[in-house]
Structure formats: C-alpha cells, structure tokens
C-alpha positions in Angstrom: -6.4 22.8 30.4 -8.9 20.1 31.3 -11.8 22.3 30.2 -10.1 23.0 26.9 -9.6 19.3 26.3 -13.2 18.6 27.1 -14.4 21.4 25.0 -12.5 20.1 22.0 -13.9 16.6 22.5 -17.5 18.0 22.9 -17.1 20.1 19.8 -16.1 17.1 17.7 -18.8 14.8 19.0 -21.5 17.5 18.6 -20.6 18.3 15.0 -22.6 16.2 12.7 -20.4 17.1 9.7 -17.3 16.0 11.6 -18.8 12.7 12.6 -20.1 12.1 9.0 -16.7 12.8 7.3 -14.5 10.9 9.9 -16.8 7.9 10.5 -19.5 7.3 7.9 -17.9 8.8 4.8 -14.7 6.6 4.7 -16.7 3.5 5.6 -19.1 4.2 2.8 -16.2 4.7 0.4 -14.7 1.4 1.4 -18.0 -0.4 0.6 -18.9 1.4 -2.6 -15.4 1.5 -4.1 -14.6 -2.0 -3.0 -17.9 -3.4 -4.3 -18.4 -1.5 -7.6 -14.8 -1.5 -8.7 -14.2 -5.2 -8.1 -15.5 -6.0 -11.6 -13.5 -3.1 -13.2 -10.1 -3.5 -11.4 -8.6 -6.5 -9.8 -5.8 -6.2 -7.3 -4.4 -9.7 -8.0 -4.6 -10.9 -11.6 -5.6 -14.6 -12.1 -3.2 -16.4 -14.4 -5.4 -19.2 -15.5 -4.4 -22.4 -17.3 -1.0 -22.3 -19.1 -0.3 -24.3 -22.3 2.7 -24.1 -24.5 4.1 -25.7 -27.6 7.8 -26.1 -27.6 10.7 -27.2 -29.8 14.2 -28.4 -28.8 15.7 -28.8 -32.3 18.0 -25.9 -31.9 19.8 -27.1 -28.8 22.5 -29.7 -28.3 21.6 -33.1 -26.8 22.4 -32.2 -23.2 20.5 -28.9 -23.3 17.6 -30.5 -25.0 17.4 -33.3 -22.5 17.6 -30.9 -19.5 15.0 -28.6 -21.0 12.6 -31.4 -21.8 13.0 -32.7 -18.2 12.1 -29.3 -16.9 9.0 -29.1 -19.2 7.9 -32.6 -18.0 8.3 -31.6 -14.4 6.1 -28.5 -14.9 3.5 -30.8 -16.6 3.6 -33.3 -13.8 3.1 -30.6 -11.1 0.1 -29.2 -13.0 1.8 -25.9 -13.7 1.2 -26.1 -17.4 0.5 -28.4 -20.3 3.0 -28.8 -23.2 3.1 -30.2 -26.7 6.4 -30.9 -28.4 6.9 -30.4 -32.1 9.9 -31.2 -34.3 11.0 -29.7 -37.6 8.1 -27.2 -37.8 8.0 -23.4 -37.7 7.1 -22.5 -34.2 6.5 -18.8 -34.5 3.2 -19.4 -36.4 1.6 -21.4 -33.6 -2.1 -21.4 -32.9 -2.5 -18.6 -30.4 -6.1 -19.5 -29.7 -5.0 -23.0 -28.5 -1.7 -22.3 -26.8 -0.6 -19.6 -24.4 2.9 -19.3 -25.9 5.5 -21.1 -28.0 9.0 -21.8 -26.6 12.0 -22.6 -28.7 15.4 -23.8 -27.5 18.4 -22.3 -29.4 21.6 -23.5 -27.9 21.4 -22.4 -24.3 19.0 -19.6 -25.1 15.3 -19.8 -24.9 13.0 -17.8 -27.2 9.5 -17.2 -26.2 6.8 -16.3 -28.7 3.9 -14.7 -26.7 0.3 -15.5 -27.1 -2.8 -13.3 -26.8 -2.9 -13.0 -23.0 -0.4 -10.5 -21.5 -0.7 -12.0 -18.0 0.1 -15.5 -19.2 3.0 -14.1 -21.3 4.6 -12.4 -18.3 4.1 -15.6 -16.2 5.7 -17.8 -18.7 8.5 -15.4 -19.3 9.2 -15.5 -15.5 9.2 -19.3 -15.5 11.6 -19.7 -18.4 13.8 -16.8 -17.4 14.4 -18.6 -14.1 15.2 -21.8 -15.9 17.7 -19.9 -18.1 19.4 -18.4 -15.1 19.7 -21.8 -13.4 21.0 -23.4 -16.6 23.6 -20.7 -17.1 24.8 -21.1 -13.5 25.2 -24.9 -14.0 27.1 -24.3 -17.3 29.4 -21.8 -15.6 30.1 -24.2 -12.7 30.8 -27.0 -15.2 33.3 -24.9 -17.1 35.2 -24.1 -13.9 34.9 -27.4 -12.0 33.1 -30.2 -13.8 33.7 -32.6 -11.0 31.9 -30.3 -8.6 28.6 -30.9 -10.4 28.4 -34.3 -8.8 28.1 -32.7 -5.4 25.1 -30.6 -6.4 22.1 -31.9 -4.5 18.9 -32.8 -6.4 16.3 -30.1 -5.8 13.3 -32.3 -5.4 11.1 -29.6 -4.1 11.9 -30.1 -0.4 14.0 -26.9 -0.4 11.2 -24.6 -1.4 8.0 -23.9 0.6 4.8 -22.3 -0.6 4.1 -19.0 1.3 0.5 -18.7 2.4 -0.5 -15.1 2.4 -3.9 -16.0 3.8 -6.2 -14.7 1.0 -6.2 -13.2 -2.4 -6.2 -9.5 -2.1 -9.5 -8.0 -3.3 -10.5 -4.4 -4.1 -12.3 -4.4 -0.7 -8.9 -5.1 1.0 -7.3 -2.4 -1.1 -9.7 0.3 -0.3 -9.9 -0.8 3.4 -6.3 0.5 3.5 -6.5 3.5 1.2 -9.7 4.9 2.8 -8.1 4.6 6.2 -5.1 6.6 4.8 -7.5 9.1 3.2 -9.4 9.9 6.4 -6.3 10.0 8.6 -4.9 12.8 6.4 -8.2 14.5 5.7 -9.7 14.3 9.1 -6.6 15.0 11.1 -5.1 17.7 9.0 -8.3 19.6 8.5 -9.4 19.0 12.1 -6.0 20.3 13.3 -6.2 23.3 11.0 -9.6 24.2 12.5 -8.3 24.4 16.1 -7.4 28.1 16.0 -9.2 29.1 12.8 -12.5 28.4 14.4 -11.5 30.5 17.4 -10.9 33.4 15.2 -14.1 32.8 13.2 -16.2 32.7 16.4 -14.3 35.6 18.0 -13.4 33.5 21.0 -9.7 33.8 20.6 -9.7 36.9 22.7 -11.3 35.1 25.6 -8.6 32.4 25.4 -5.9 35.1 25.5 -7.6 36.8 28.5 -8.0 33.6 30.4 -5.6 32.7 33.2 -4.6 29.6 31.3 -1.2 29.9 29.6 -0.9 29.7 25.9 1.2 26.5 26.2 -1.6 24.9 28.2 -4.2 26.0 25.5 -2.0 24.5 22.8 -1.5 21.2 24.7 -5.3 21.1 25.4 -6.2 21.4 21.8 -3.7 18.7 20.8 -4.9 16.4 23.5 -8.6 17.1 22.8 -8.1 16.0 19.2 -6.7 12.6 20.1 -10.2 11.0 20.5 -10.9 12.0 16.9 -7.7 10.3 15.7 -8.6 7.1 17.6 -12.2 7.1 16.5 -11.6 7.6 12.8 -8.9 4.9 12.7 -11.0 2.4 14.7 -14.2 3.0 12.7 -12.6 2.3 9.3 -10.7 -0.8 10.4 -13.6 -2.3 12.4 -16.3 -1.5 9.7 -14.0 -2.9 6.9 -13.4 -6.2 8.7 -16.7 -6.8 10.5 -19.2 -5.4 8.0 -17.5 -5.7 4.6 -15.3 -8.7 5.1 -12.0 -6.9 4.2 -8.7 -8.4 5.4 -5.9 -6.6 7.0 -3.1 -8.6 8.8 -3.5 -12.2 9.8 -2.1 -11.8 13.3 -3.0 -9.6 16.2 0.5 -8.2 16.4 0.4 -7.2 12.7 -3.0 -5.5 13.1 -1.7 -3.7 16.2 1.3 -2.4 14.2 -1.0 -1.4 11.4 -3.2 0.6 13.8 0.0 2.2 15.2 1.0 3.2 11.7 -2.4 4.8 11.0 -2.4 6.6 14.4 1.1 7.9 14.2 0.5 9.2 10.6 -2.7 10.9 12.0 -0.8 12.6 14.7 1.7 13.9 12.2 -1.1 15.2 10.0 -2.8 16.7 13.0 0.3 18.6 14.1 0.8 20.0 10.6 -2.8 21.2 10.5 -2.5 22.9 13.9 0.7 24.7 12.9 -0.9 25.9 9.7 -3.8 27.3 11.7 -1.4 29.2 13.9 0.6 30.6 10.9 -2.6 31.4 8.8 -5.3 31.7 11.4 -7.8 33.5 9.2 -7.6 31.4 6.1 -10.4 28.9 5.8 -8.8 25.5 6.1 -11.3 23.7 3.8 -10.6 26.0 0.9 -6.8 25.7 1.1 -5.9 22.3 2.6 -8.6 20.1 1.1 -7.7 20.7 -2.6 -4.0 20.0 -1.8 -4.9 16.8 0.0 -7.3 15.6 -2.7 -4.6 16.2 -5.3 -1.9 14.4 -3.3 -4.2 11.4 -2.7 -5.1 11.2 -6.4 -1.4 11.1 -7.3 -0.9 8.5 -4.6 -3.3 6.0 -6.1 -5.7 6.3 -3.1 -8.8 6.3 -5.3 -7.5 4.3 -8.3 -4.6 1.9 -8.0 -3.4 2.4 -11.5 -2.5 6.1 -10.9 1.3 6.4 -10.8 3.4 9.4 -11.9 7.1 8.5 -11.8 9.2 10.9 -9.7 6.1 12.4 -8.1 3.9 9.6 -6.7 6.6 8.0 -4.6 7.2 11.4 -2.8 3.6 11.7 -1.6 3.1 11.0 2.1 -0.1 9.0 1.4 1.7 6.8 -1.0 4.5 6.0 1.5 1.9 5.1 4.2 -0.1 3.0 1.8 3.0 1.1 0.6 4.0 0.5 4.2 0.5 -0.8 5.0 0.4 -3.1 2.0 3.8 -4.5 2.8 2.6 -5.4 6.2 -0.9 -6.7 5.3 0.0 -8.6 2.2 3.5 -9.9 2.8 3.8 -9.6 6.6 6.9 -7.4 6.3 7.0 -4.8 9.2 10.1 -2.9 8.2 8.5 -0.2 6.1 5.7 0.3 8.7 8.2 0.7 11.6 10.2 3.2 9.5 7.0 5.1 8.6 5.9 5.2 12.3 9.3 6.6 13.3 9.2 9.3 10.6 5.6 10.2 11.5 6.5 10.6 15.2 9.5 12.7 14.3 7.3 15.0 12.1 4.8 15.2 15.0 7.6 16.2 17.4 9.0 18.8 15.1 5.6 20.3 14.3 4.7 20.2 18.0 7.9 22.1 18.9 7.3 24.8 16.2 3.7 25.0 17.2 4.7 25.8 20.8 7.0 28.5 19.7 4.4 30.0 17.4 1.6 30.0 19.9 3.7 31.8 22.5 4.8 34.4 19.9 1.3 35.1 18.8 0.0 38.6 19.4 -2.7 39.2 22.0 -6.2 39.6 20.6 -7.7 41.9 23.2 
C-alpha cells in the first residue's frame, strides 16, 4: 500500500496540469477577479452622508417631542443632518439636497425616499427601529403607566459597536469562493481520475494481479490524494493573504476552523469522485463532472455574488460551504462552519464505505 500512496503523490506532483489547476489557477482567479471586479461590484455598500427633511405637524405633542428628541440625538451623534419644516408639503422635497423626507402622523412615520436606494434602505431601518421602540413604550404605558418611571435611560452605554476588523472587499470575497471552487474541482475530478486513469493506461489489470488486496489499493489511492487536498487549500489561503492582502478570520482559531472546513469539504468531494470512478470507470471525468461542477458553482454565486436562484441556489453544496465560510470570516460565528464540517465528514464516511464495497465487488481485469 505504501507504494500505491507514493505513486499517487508522485503522479500529482509530476503532472503540470494538476499543479496548474490546483495551485496557480485559483490563485490567479483570486487576483484577477478580486482586482478587476472591485470597481464593478462591491461587497459592502457605503451609505455615505444622510440628510433628511422632517415634519411633526401630524403628531400629538408627546409624540412630536419624542420624535424631535430622537432626530436631535441622531444629529448630535453625526448619523445624519436634519431640517425641520412646518406647514409645508413634504412629499415634494428637494431630492437633490436631501436623502429622504420623514413625516410624523400620529404614532406612524412616513418616509418619502430620495434618489439613492442604499440611503433609502438605511433610513427606513433607522426609523422602523424608532417606530418599534415607540410602539413598545406606548403599549407599556397603556398597561402600566407607572412602570415607565422605572425604565432606564438608554444613554448609549448599553450598546457596543462590533468591530469586524475590515470592510469586506471583492478580494476577500473571491479568496473564499476560489478556495471553494478548487476544493470541489480539484478534489472531485482528482478523485474521479483515480481508477479512470488506471483503465485508460491499461494498468488496472496489473493492480488486480498484484498481491495487494483491493481494500489496500483503495485506501492507498485515498491516502495518496490527501497531499493534493492540503496543498490546494494552503496555496489559495496563503497566496490570498500574503500576496493579495485578502482577509479571512482575525484569530488563529478562526482560520484553523476555516481551513478545517475547506479540508473536510475537499475530503467529501474526493470521496464522491473516487466512488464515481468505480461506478463509471471508463467515462472521462472531465467531460462529465466538470460541466456539472461549473453549473453548480455558477448557481452558487462562486463567480458572481449577485447570482441567486431561489429554491435552487441554497441547495448547492458550494453555496452552503461559502455561507458557512462567510459567517465565520465576517461575523466570527462558527456554528455553520462546525455543522458543515460534520456533514462533510459524514458524506466522506458514507462514500468511503460504499467505495470499499464497490472496489471489492469489481470484476477482475485479467
């Protein structure tokens, strides 16, 4: 079995095409896509300066006072600038000067959007949160007016700004998606070539005639493919961070978990490829598997972040791994990554088991 492992490793290292597609190609994709698409797509939209014109004529005295205090607090914190108008029509405001217009009507807040969709969504989120808080206070007052005196003043000490380390760039986006691309492409196609190449080179009969058991041959091919899994993962992550300035996780433990996510997904893809080569040994893997993988990655948003087909995209394995990786790198939440690792290892175990059964049930080739 040792010779089989070494032969698989040597075959990988001696193949220029394998080294190109598992090391150079994904790193080049990270650089070119991350550089050239930065001006076309942005992963985090910049809101910019917010300015509103507002009117409180439609609210009662208490609601108007509370709303104006809220507006003044936003102005004092530098969140936005505001101009108050009285007795004027607010829906015809100057959209070139102000981001939006806000009108108080009873307890309701009406927002008239401006020309910038990003600013419109931001202001809607701000004033929706105020409306929800105001409704909660009004509900509490109707049930227990005296209890309002016990409500503590939220002076800002109860909320803390979460530092995510850096604004996520397109380089950071493709540093993740290209790692996902190569772990599926390299591992699945590499695994599919394990037995297909033996048939193409007419060496499968020599393996069957050797004193090594079929189980040992199967284990040797799996073990011999592990260096490829490690090299392709390490090459993309190291090149993205050291050469292109991309960001993954801020902590060593986070990056370790991210690497474990990529490696476990690679093992799952590898085991699927090996099983396919056992079931369909004479079908060229590149002609069958590659179009399927490219289509699945396209639907997963691997190459363009705006691609999303409801009911289909979320079922793609690449999309699931990418979402788990982004949840870990951007927000520092490990739950999805841990779950994806567990599922990947389960897939690897199941495919490994069926691969053992299939390789021992295979007919002799001599």
